[in-house]
C-alpha positions in Angstrom: 124.1 137.6 74.8 123.8 135.0 72.0 123.1 136.2 68.5 119.8 135.1 67.1 119.3 134.1 63.5 117.6 136.9 61.7 114.9 135.9 59.3 114.6 138.2 56.3 111.2 139.7 55.9 109.6 139.3 52.4 107.2 141.9 51.1 105.4 141.3 47.9 104.0 143.9 45.6 101.6 142.2 43.2 100.1 144.0 40.3 96.4 143.7 40.6 95.9 143.9 36.9 98.0 140.8 36.3 95.4 138.7 34.6 95.2 138.9 30.9 92.5 140.9 29.2 89.6 139.0 27.9 89.1 138.9 24.2 86.8 141.7 23.2 83.8 141.4 20.9 84.5 137.8 20.1 87.8 138.3 18.3 89.6 135.2 17.4 93.1 134.7 16.1 91.8 134.3 12.6 90.1 137.7 12.8 93.2 139.3 14.2 95.3 137.9 11.4 92.9 139.3 8.8 92.8 142.7 10.5 96.4 143.4 9.4 95.2 143.7 5.9 92.6 146.3 6.7 93.0 150.0 6.1 92.5 152.6 8.8 89.6 154.9 8.6 91.8 157.9 7.9 93.1 156.2 4.8 89.6 155.8 3.3 88.0 158.4 1.0 85.4 160.7 2.6 81.8 160.4 1.7 80.4 163.1 4.0 79.9 165.4 1.0 76.9 163.3 -0.1 73.7 165.1 1.0 71.0 162.4 1.1 71.4 160.3 4.3 70.4 157.0 2.6 72.9 157.4 -0.1 75.5 158.6 2.3 74.9 155.6 4.5 75.1 153.2 1.6 78.3 154.7 0.3 79.9 154.7 3.8 79.1 151.0 4.1 80.4 150.4 0.5 83.6 152.3 1.5 84.2 150.2 4.5 83.4 146.8 3.0 85.0 147.2 -0.5 87.7 149.8 0.0 88.5 149.1 3.6 91.0 146.4 2.9 94.4 146.3 1.2 93.0 143.5 -0.9 90.7 145.9 -2.7 93.0 145.8 -5.7 92.0 142.1 -6.1 88.2 142.8 -6.3 88.2 143.5 -10.0 88.8 139.8 -10.7 85.3 139.0 -9.4 83.4 140.7 -12.3 86.1 139.4 -14.6 85.4 135.9 -13.5 81.7 136.3 -14.4 82.5 137.9 -17.7 84.9 135.0 -18.5 82.3 132.5 -17.6 79.5 134.2 -19.6 81.5 134.7 -22.8 83.1 131.3 -22.7 86.7 132.3 -22.2 89.3 129.7 -21.3 88.2 127.5 -18.4 91.6 127.9 -16.8 91.0 131.7 -16.7 87.6 131.2 -15.0 89.2 128.9 -12.4 92.1 131.3 -11.6 89.9 134.4 -11.4 87.3 132.7 -9.3 90.0 131.3 -6.9 91.4 134.8 -6.4 88.0 136.3 -5.9 87.2 133.7 -3.2 90.5 134.5 -1.5 89.6 138.2 -1.3 86.0 137.7 -0.2 87.1 135.3 2.6 88.8 138.2 4.3 85.8 140.4 4.0 83.5 137.7 5.5 85.9 137.7 8.5 85.5 141.5 8.8 81.7 141.3 8.7 81.5 138.6 11.3 83.7 140.8 13.5 81.3 143.7 13.0 78.3 141.6 13.9 80.1 140.5 17.0 80.1 144.1 18.3 76.3 143.9 18.6 75.8 140.3 19.8 78.5 140.2 22.5 81.9 138.5 22.8 80.7 135.0 23.5 78.2 134.6 20.7 80.4 136.7 18.5 83.3 134.3 19.1 81.0 131.4 18.2 80.0 133.2 14.9 83.6 133.9 14.0 84.6 130.3 14.7 81.7 129.0 12.6 82.3 131.3 9.6 86.1 131.1 9.8 86.4 128.5 7.1 83.1 129.1 5.2 84.7 129.2 1.7 86.1 125.6 2.2 82.7 124.4 3.3 80.9 126.1 0.4 83.3 124.6 -2.2 82.9 121.2 -0.6 79.1 121.4 -0.7 79.2 122.3 -4.4 81.6 119.5 -5.1 79.3 117.1 -3.2 76.4 118.1 -5.3 78.3 117.1 -8.4 79.4 113.9 -6.7 83.1 114.8 -6.8 84.0 113.0 -3.6 87.7 112.9 -4.3 87.9 116.6 -4.8 86.1 117.1 -1.5 88.6 114.9 0.4 91.7 116.2 -1.3 90.7 119.9 -0.8 89.9 119.4 2.9 93.0 117.3 3.6 95.1 119.9 1.8 93.7 122.7 3.9 94.6 120.8 7.1 98.1 120.0 5.9 98.8 123.5 4.6 97.7 125.0 7.9 99.7 122.6 10.1 102.9 122.4 8.0 103.1 125.4 5.6 101.5 128.2 7.6 102.8 127.1 11.0 106.2 126.2 9.6 106.5 129.5 7.8 105.4 131.4 10.9 108.0 129.6 13.1 110.7 130.1 10.5 110.1 133.8 9.9 109.6 134.5 13.6 112.8 132.6 14.4 114.8 134.6 11.8 113.3 137.9 13.1 114.2 136.9 16.7 117.3 135.0 16.0 119.2 135.4 19.3 116.4 135.5 21.9 114.1 132.8 20.4 110.3 132.8 20.8 107.9 131.4 23.4 104.3 130.5 23.1 101.4 129.2 25.1 101.9 125.5 25.2 98.4 124.7 26.6 96.7 126.0 23.5 98.8 123.8 21.3 98.2 120.7 23.5 94.4 121.2 23.2 94.5 121.5 19.4 96.9 118.5 19.0 94.5 116.3 21.1 91.6 117.2 18.8 93.7 116.5 15.7 94.6 113.1 17.2 90.9 112.4 17.7 90.3 113.4 14.0 93.1 111.1 12.9 91.6 108.2 14.8 88.2 108.8 13.1 90.0 108.8 9.7 92.1 105.7 10.5 89.4 103.3 11.7 87.5 103.2 8.3 90.8 102.7 6.5 91.8 99.8 8.8 88.3 98.4 8.5 88.7 98.3 4.7 92.2 96.8 5.0 91.1 94.0 7.3 91.2 91.5 4.4 87.5 91.1 3.9 85.9 91.8 0.5 85.2 95.4 -0.4 81.5 94.5 -1.0 81.2 93.2 2.6 83.0 96.2 4.3 81.5 99.0 2.3 78.3 99.5 4.3 79.8 99.0 7.8 82.6 101.4 6.9 80.1 104.0 5.8 78.1 103.6 9.1 81.4 103.8 11.0 82.3 107.0 9.2 78.9 108.6 10.0 79.2 107.7 13.6 82.7 109.1 13.8 81.5 112.3 12.2 78.9 112.7 14.9 81.5 112.1 17.6 83.8 114.8 16.0 81.0 117.3 15.9 80.3 116.7 19.6 84.0 117.1 20.4 84.1 120.3 18.4 81.1 121.8 20.3 82.8 120.8 23.6 86.0 122.6 22.3 84.0 125.8 21.6 82.6 125.7 25.2 86.1 125.1 26.5 87.5 128.0 24.4 84.8 130.6 24.8 83.4 129.9 28.3 85.4 127.8 30.8 89.1 128.1 29.8 89.2 131.3 27.7 92.5 132.2 29.4 94.2 129.3 27.6 93.8 131.1 24.3 95.0 134.5 25.4 98.4 135.8 24.5 101.1 134.6 26.8 102.1 137.0 29.5 105.7 138.0 30.3 106.4 138.1 34.1 109.2 140.4 35.3 110.7 140.3 38.8 112.2 143.4 40.4 114.0 142.6 43.7 115.0 145.3 46.1 116.9 144.8 49.3 117.1 147.3 52.2 117.8 147.2 56.0 115.4 148.4 58.6 116.8 151.4 60.6 115.8 149.9 64.0 117.3 146.5 63.3 119.7 144.7 61.2 117.1 142.5 59.6 117.4 142.5 55.8 114.1 143.0 54.0 113.5 142.0 50.4 110.8 143.5 48.3 109.8 141.4 45.4 107.6 143.3 42.9 105.9 141.3 40.2 105.3 143.1 36.9 102.9 141.0 35.0 102.5 142.2 31.5 102.4 141.2 28.0 104.9 142.3 25.4 105.1 146.1 25.2 104.3 146.1 21.5 101.2 144.1 22.3 100.1 146.5 25.0 100.7 149.5 22.6 98.6 147.8 19.9 95.9 147.0 22.4 95.7 150.7 23.4 95.4 151.6 19.7 92.7 149.1 19.2 90.8 150.3 22.3 90.9 153.9 20.9 89.6 152.7 17.5 87.4 149.8 18.6 83.9 150.5 17.5 81.5 149.2 14.9 81.9 150.9 11.6 78.7 149.6 10.0 75.3 148.8 11.4 74.1 145.4 12.5 71.5 144.8 9.7 73.9 146.3 7.2 76.5 143.8 8.2 74.0 141.0 7.9 72.9 142.1 4.4 76.5 142.5 3.3 77.4 139.1 4.8 74.5 137.4 2.9 75.5 139.1 -0.4 79.2 138.2 -0.1 78.3 134.6 0.8 76.2 134.4 -2.3 79.2 135.7 -4.4 81.4 133.1 -2.7 78.8 130.4 -3.6 78.8 131.4 -7.3 82.6 131.6 -7.5 82.8 128.2 -5.7 80.5 126.7 -8.3 82.8 128.0 -11.0 85.8 126.5 -9.3 84.2 123.1 -9.0 83.1 123.2 -12.6 86.4 124.3 -14.1 89.0 122.6 -12.0 89.3 119.6 -14.2 89.7 121.7 -17.4 92.2 123.9 -15.7 94.2 120.9 -14.5 94.3 119.5 -18.0 95.3 122.8 -19.4 98.1 123.3 -16.9 99.3 119.7 -17.1 98.7 118.9 -13.4 96.3 116.5 -11.8 93.0 117.4 -10.2 94.0 115.9 -6.9 97.3 117.9 -6.8 95.4 121.0 -7.8 92.7 120.4 -5.1 95.2 119.5 -2.4 97.9 122.2 -2.9 96.7 125.1 -5.0 93.1 125.5 -3.6 94.2 125.7 0.1 97.3 127.9 -0.4 95.7 130.5 -2.7 92.2 130.4 -1.1 93.5 131.2 2.4 96.4 133.4 1.4 95.2 136.6 3.3 94.7 134.6 6.5 98.1 132.9 6.1 99.9 136.1 5.4 98.4 137.6 8.6 99.7 134.7 10.6 103.2 135.1 9.2 103.2 138.9 9.9 102.2 138.2 13.5 105.1 135.8 13.8 107.5 138.5 12.6 106.1 140.8 15.3 106.9 138.1 18.0 103.2 137.3 18.6 103.5 133.6 18.1 100.3 132.8 20.1 98.2 134.5 17.4 100.0 132.7 14.6 99.4 129.3 16.4 95.8 130.2 16.9 95.4 130.8 13.1 97.3 127.8 11.9 96.3 125.2 14.5 92.8 126.7 15.0 92.0 126.5 11.2 93.4 122.9 11.0 91.3 121.9 14.0 88.2 123.6 12.6 88.5 121.9 9.3 89.2 118.5 10.8 86.6 118.5 13.5 83.9 120.7 11.9 84.0 121.0 8.1 84.9 117.3 7.4 82.2 115.8 9.5 79.7 118.4 8.3 80.5 117.3 4.7 79.8 113.6 5.7 76.5 114.5 7.3 75.5 116.7 4.4 76.3 113.9 1.9 74.3 111.6 4.1 71.3 114.0 3.8 71.8 114.3 0.0 71.9 110.5 -0.3 75.6 110.4 -1.2 77.8 107.8 0.4 80.8 109.8 1.6 83.0 108.1 4.2 86.1 109.1 6.2 88.4 106.7 4.3 91.0 109.1 2.8 93.2 106.1 1.5 96.5 104.9 2.9 98.9 107.5 1.5 96.7 110.5 2.5 95.9 109.2 6.0 99.6 108.3 6.6 100.6 111.9 5.5 98.1 113.3 8.0 99.4 111.1 10.8 103.0 112.0 10.2 102.1 115.7 10.1 100.2 115.6 13.4 103.0 113.8 15.1 105.6 116.2 13.7 103.5 119.2 14.9 103.0 117.7 18.3 106.8 117.2 18.8 107.5 120.6 17.5 105.2 122.4 20.0 105.8 120.2 23.0 108.3 122.5 24.9 106.7 125.9 24.4 109.8 127.3 22.6 110.4 127.9 19.0 113.3 128.6 16.6 113.7 128.8 12.9 114.9 125.2 12.5 111.5 123.8 13.6 109.7 125.9 11.1 112.1 124.9 8.3 111.5 121.2 9.1 107.7 121.7 8.8 108.1 123.5 5.5 110.3 120.6 4.2 107.7 118.1 5.3 105.0 119.9 3.4 107.3 120.0 0.3 108.0 116.3 0.5 104.2 115.5 0.8 103.4 117.8 -2.1 106.1 116.1 -4.2 104.8 112.7 -3.2 101.3 113.4 -4.5 102.6 115.1 -7.7 104.8 112.0 -8.4 101.9 109.7 -7.6 99.6 111.3 -10.1 102.3 111.6 -12.7 103.0 107.9 -12.5 99.3 107.0 -12.7 99.0 109.2 -15.8 102.0 107.6 -17.5 100.6 104.1 -16.8 97.3 105.1 -18.4 99.1 106.2 -21.5 101.0 102.9 -21.9 99.3 100.0 -23.7 98.0 97.6 -21.2 97.8 94.6 -23.4 100.2 93.6 -26.1 99.3 90.5 -28.2 102.9 89.2 -28.1 102.9 89.1 -24.3 99.5 87.3 -23.9 99.8 83.6 -23.1 97.1 81.1 -22.5 97.1 79.5 -19.0 93.8 77.6 -18.8 90.2 77.8 -19.8 89.1 80.0 -16.8 91.7 82.9 -16.7 94.3 84.5 -18.8 97.4 86.1 -17.4 99.4 89.0 -18.9 102.9 89.6 -17.6 104.0 93.2 -18.4 107.2 93.9 -16.6 106.4 93.5 -13.0 102.6 94.0 -13.5 100.3 91.0 -13.7 96.9 91.6 -15.3 94.2 88.9 -15.0 91.6 88.9 -17.9 88.5 86.9 -16.9 86.6 85.3 -19.8 83.0 86.2 -20.4 80.4 84.1 -18.8 78.5 81.9 -21.2 74.8 82.7 -21.4 
């Protein structure tokens, strides 16, 4: 009797709960990074001893909003900023205190939008969180626009994008790589691809006005068409960002969930009645154990700590404080730069983004230490995408409404730095794996760009201090124009037109 080939039977044991949990109450990566700086309810002082319900309710809200964060030690700088402004202290002190105050209030605004999301649902709550995520940058930009400081607006927004893409992402990858030196780190590549595509679209909208101006035609001829092109590009970016919100919050929410780790357990046994080998493959689809433990802790504590209308009132009040401090920042940045011996553009591009978003950045780095790189990517790339695709075009549209001609031309050096940064980030995140060397390269890129702008402003300052015209170097060429040769610089002095 011939032996028949025995086919092994395959039995699959699939975990029915394999799909990732949906984000609850509209939480985004930015909110999760800021939540690391919040205190637990047990750490807060008790106000139950107050008898009157109205007073007890107000003190409970004050306790959660003001004392419910580890940044509460920074809040005294807010009244100090008002005192310094009122009594005419040093302008540099007003700038520094206002900047620290905005940094602390930004984390509280994130907390209040999360509280509001408990009442309006996860989808609308996610939309509110995404809109208010970079509210301080938008407020500072609007005040700078009102004072017609277009260079400050462009430098501060570009600095926010570069700091998120290079400094925050690079530091997260570096710290996470050091903490997980042997095993490395993995992340959701699909989320990174979506953000990189949006950043490339933003780069195109920035590059076209620059190329239009560099086409060789006179600046007087290209000024108006370049302005119209910038406004059209801003509308396109706003449409793309709205589509991105629909993609993130409705149709492809799973792309932005933490990456799941799939484990396979293979068991082999023989049937008693036959010699057929059977293999049972059980799929254990789970996220990292630390993430599951933290999710269980969040579920046990997840509840709104203040009421809906209380959160709305506190949000309006804190936004008003941010507006006042932002006005102080815009008014005093030039005096502070002169006092510290650095340029306004370097101050706007480096200091404002780094200090203003320090709590959010610190949260992203802490999550990278805990091997939760997807959240760190959501903070860094999400903020860069939001500023590029939402805040920048909104500033152009707001300037359009105010009658100010703001375009998307960020000059050659600035646009080139943005292009190199986007390409570097895209290559860094293309394979879904990370190690500390990738993060180190991004940090070094940010350092080189910062040094470049510092050297640029230093050279311009030195040139302004040197005498432009020396009588011994002036020689007459003809009746229509004079030429001054000063080293390698050629200055043309046009004679006055006869009346």
